[in-house]
C-alpha positions as CSV (number, residue, x, y, z in Angstrom):
1,M,0.0,0.0,0.0
2,N,1.2,3.6,-0.8
3,A,3.2,5.0,2.1
4,D,2.0,8.6,1.4
5,L,-1.7,7.4,1.5
6,I,-1.2,5.7,4.9
7,S,0.7,8.7,6.4
8,A,-1.9,11.1,5.1
9,F,-4.8,8.9,6.3
10,V,-3.2,8.8,9.8
11,L,-2.6,12.6,9.9
12,L,-6.2,13.3,8.7
13,F,-7.7,10.8,11.2
14,L,-5.8,12.4,14.1
15,V,-6.9,15.9,12.9
16,L,-10.5,14.9,12.5
17,D,-10.3,13.4,16.0
18,P,-13.5,11.2,15.9
19,L,-12.8,9.4,19.2
20,G,-12.3,12.7,20.9
21,N,-15.6,14.0,19.4
22,V,-17.7,11.0,20.4
23,A,-18.7,12.5,23.8
24,V,-19.3,15.9,22.2
25,V,-21.6,14.4,19.5
26,A,-23.5,12.5,22.1
27,S,-24.0,15.8,24.1
28,L,-25.0,17.8,21.0
29,L,-27.6,15.1,19.9
30,R,-29.1,14.5,23.3
31,Q,-32.2,16.6,22.4
32,V,-32.5,14.8,19.0
33,D,-34.8,11.8,18.6
34,S,-32.8,8.6,18.8
35,R,-34.1,7.4,15.4
36,R,-32.7,10.6,13.7
37,R,-29.3,10.7,15.4
38,V,-27.5,8.4,12.8
39,L,-29.0,10.4,9.9
40,V,-27.9,13.7,11.5
41,V,-24.3,12.4,11.9
42,L,-24.3,11.1,8.3
43,R,-25.5,14.4,7.0
44,E,-23.0,16.5,9.0
45,C,-20.1,14.2,8.0
46,L,-21.1,14.5,4.4
47,I,-21.2,18.3,4.6
48,A,-17.8,18.4,6.4
49,Y,-16.4,16.1,3.7
50,V,-17.6,18.3,0.8
51,I,-16.1,21.4,2.5
52,L,-12.7,19.6,3.0
53,V,-12.7,18.4,-0.6
54,G,-13.5,22.0,-1.7
55,F,-10.6,23.4,0.3
56,M,-8.4,20.6,-1.1
57,L,-9.3,21.4,-4.7
58,G,-9.4,25.1,-4.4
59,G,-6.7,25.6,-1.8
60,R,-4.0,26.9,-4.1
61,Q,-6.4,29.4,-5.7
62,F,-7.5,30.5,-2.3
63,L,-3.9,31.1,-1.2
64,E,-3.2,33.1,-4.3
65,L,-6.4,35.1,-3.9
66,M,-5.6,36.0,-0.3
67,H,-1.9,36.6,-1.2
68,L,-0.8,34.0,1.3
69,S,2.4,31.9,1.0
70,E,2.7,28.2,1.7
71,L,5.3,29.1,4.3
72,S,2.8,31.2,6.3
73,L,0.1,28.5,6.0
74,S,2.6,25.8,7.2
75,I,3.5,27.9,10.3
76,A,-0.2,28.8,11.0
77,G,-1.3,25.2,10.4
78,G,1.4,24.0,12.8
79,V,0.3,26.5,15.5
80,I,-3.4,25.6,15.1
81,L,-2.6,21.8,15.2
82,F,-0.5,22.3,18.3
83,M,-3.3,24.2,20.1
84,I,-5.8,21.4,19.1
85,A,-3.3,18.7,20.3
86,I,-2.8,20.5,23.6
87,R,-6.5,20.7,24.1
88,M,-6.7,16.9,23.5
89,V,-4.0,16.2,26.0
90,F,-5.3,18.6,28.7
91,K,-9.0,18.4,28.4
92,S,-11.2,21.4,29.4
93,P,-14.0,20.6,31.9
94,E,-16.4,22.7,29.9
95,G,-15.9,20.5,26.8
96,L,-15.6,21.7,23.3
97,F,-18.6,24.0,22.9
98,G,-19.9,24.4,26.5
99,D,-23.7,23.9,26.9
100,T,-25.6,21.4,24.8
101,L,-27.9,22.6,22.1
102,D,-31.7,22.6,22.5
103,H,-32.3,21.9,18.8
104,E,-30.9,19.6,16.0
105,P,-27.5,20.9,14.9
106,F,-27.2,21.8,11.2
107,I,-23.7,22.5,9.8
108,V,-22.6,24.5,13.0
109,P,-21.2,23.3,15.3
110,L,-21.0,19.6,14.1
111,A,-19.8,19.8,10.5
112,I,-18.0,23.1,11.2
113,P,-15.9,23.6,13.3
114,M,-16.0,20.2,15.0
115,I,-15.2,17.9,12.0
116,A,-14.0,20.4,9.4
117,G,-12.3,22.7,11.8
118,P,-9.4,25.1,11.2
119,S,-6.8,22.4,11.7
120,A,-8.4,20.1,9.2
121,L,-8.9,22.9,6.6
122,A,-5.3,24.0,7.0
123,T,-4.0,20.4,6.8
124,V,-5.8,19.6,3.5
125,M,-4.7,22.9,1.9
126,L,-1.1,22.2,3.0
127,M,-1.1,18.7,1.6
128,V,-2.2,19.9,-1.9
129,S,0.0,23.0,-1.9
130,H,3.1,21.0,-1.1
131,E,2.5,18.2,-3.6
132,P,-0.3,19.0,-6.0
133,A,0.6,16.0,-8.2
134,K,-0.6,13.7,-5.5
135,L,-4.1,15.1,-5.4
136,G,-5.6,11.7,-6.0
137,I,-3.8,10.2,-3.0
138,W,-4.8,13.1,-0.8
139,I,-8.5,12.8,-1.8
140,G,-8.3,9.0,-1.2
141,A,-6.8,9.5,2.2
142,L,-9.4,12.1,3.1
143,T,-12.2,9.8,1.9
144,A,-10.9,6.9,4.0
145,A,-10.4,9.1,7.1
146,M,-13.9,10.6,6.7
147,L,-15.4,7.1,6.3
148,V,-13.7,5.9,9.5
149,T,-14.7,9.1,11.3
150,T,-18.4,8.7,10.2
151,L,-18.4,5.1,11.3
152,I,-17.0,5.9,14.7
153,L,-19.4,8.9,15.3
154,T,-22.4,6.8,14.3
155,L,-21.3,4.0,16.7
156,G,-20.4,6.6,19.3
157,E,-22.7,5.5,22.1
158,R,-21.6,1.9,21.8
159,I,-17.9,2.8,21.7
160,E,-18.4,5.1,24.8
161,K,-20.0,2.2,26.6
162,L,-17.3,-0.3,25.5
163,L,-14.3,1.8,26.5
164,G,-15.8,3.8,29.3
165,M,-15.0,7.4,30.1
166,R,-11.5,6.6,31.3
167,G,-10.7,4.6,28.2
168,M,-12.0,7.3,25.9
169,E,-9.9,9.9,27.7
170,A,-6.8,7.7,27.5
171,V,-7.2,7.2,23.7
172,E,-7.8,10.9,23.1
173,R,-4.7,11.9,25.1
174,L,-2.6,9.4,23.2
175,M,-3.9,10.8,19.9
176,G,-3.2,14.3,21.2
177,L,0.5,13.4,22.0
178,I,1.0,12.0,18.4
179,L,-0.7,15.1,16.9
180,T,1.6,17.3,19.1
181,A,4.7,15.8,17.5
182,I,3.2,16.3,14.0
183,A,2.3,19.9,14.8
184,V,5.8,20.6,16.1
185,E,7.3,19.0,12.9
186,M,5.1,21.1,10.7
187,L,6.0,24.3,12.6
188,L,9.7,23.5,12.5
189,S,9.7,22.8,8.8
190,G,7.9,26.1,8.2
191,L,10.5,28.0,10.4
192,K,13.4,26.2,8.7
193,L,12.1,27.4,5.3
194,F,11.7,30.9,6.7
195,L,15.2,31.0,8.0
196,M,16.6,29.7,4.7
197,Q,14.9,32.6,2.9
198,L,16.6,35.1,5.2
199,K,20.1,33.9,4.1
């Protein structure tokens, strides 16, 4: 199997953080009829996927339009990823969005920013801007990561019961540690390029 595909899948899976979002999804859908919960998750994941593919396909044009360099995106993406990773390792007692909603979520906050958040958008744009020739691999990795994310979120209640709260926290913190290393690597590579340009 293609090494780029596997590494991109792992990165995107960590950034999408489905295991960390299981409890948040359960909280957001508490007021929704149990028969509609799976449909809501499927709809929100599809919306998030379309948005991420859109950013992947139009990322370079967006950077050119906003007069942003790949270097600035690499450093900004690293900073955002690092902040997300730290939040995963050191969980906030308020959770991700505070109080639960009293209505069915639509696009916000489930699709955006929970699934297709700033870190995911920056990551897909960086992937394509660095190696546009591998667009097919990046879309394949995103599709696979989103399918696994959708499956985990639809089975969220069962996974939560199976692992328990402590198990879920342990898995999320482990994912946060891996993501921290990726974020630092992204940040350092951006800074390295910046310092090379100064010479």
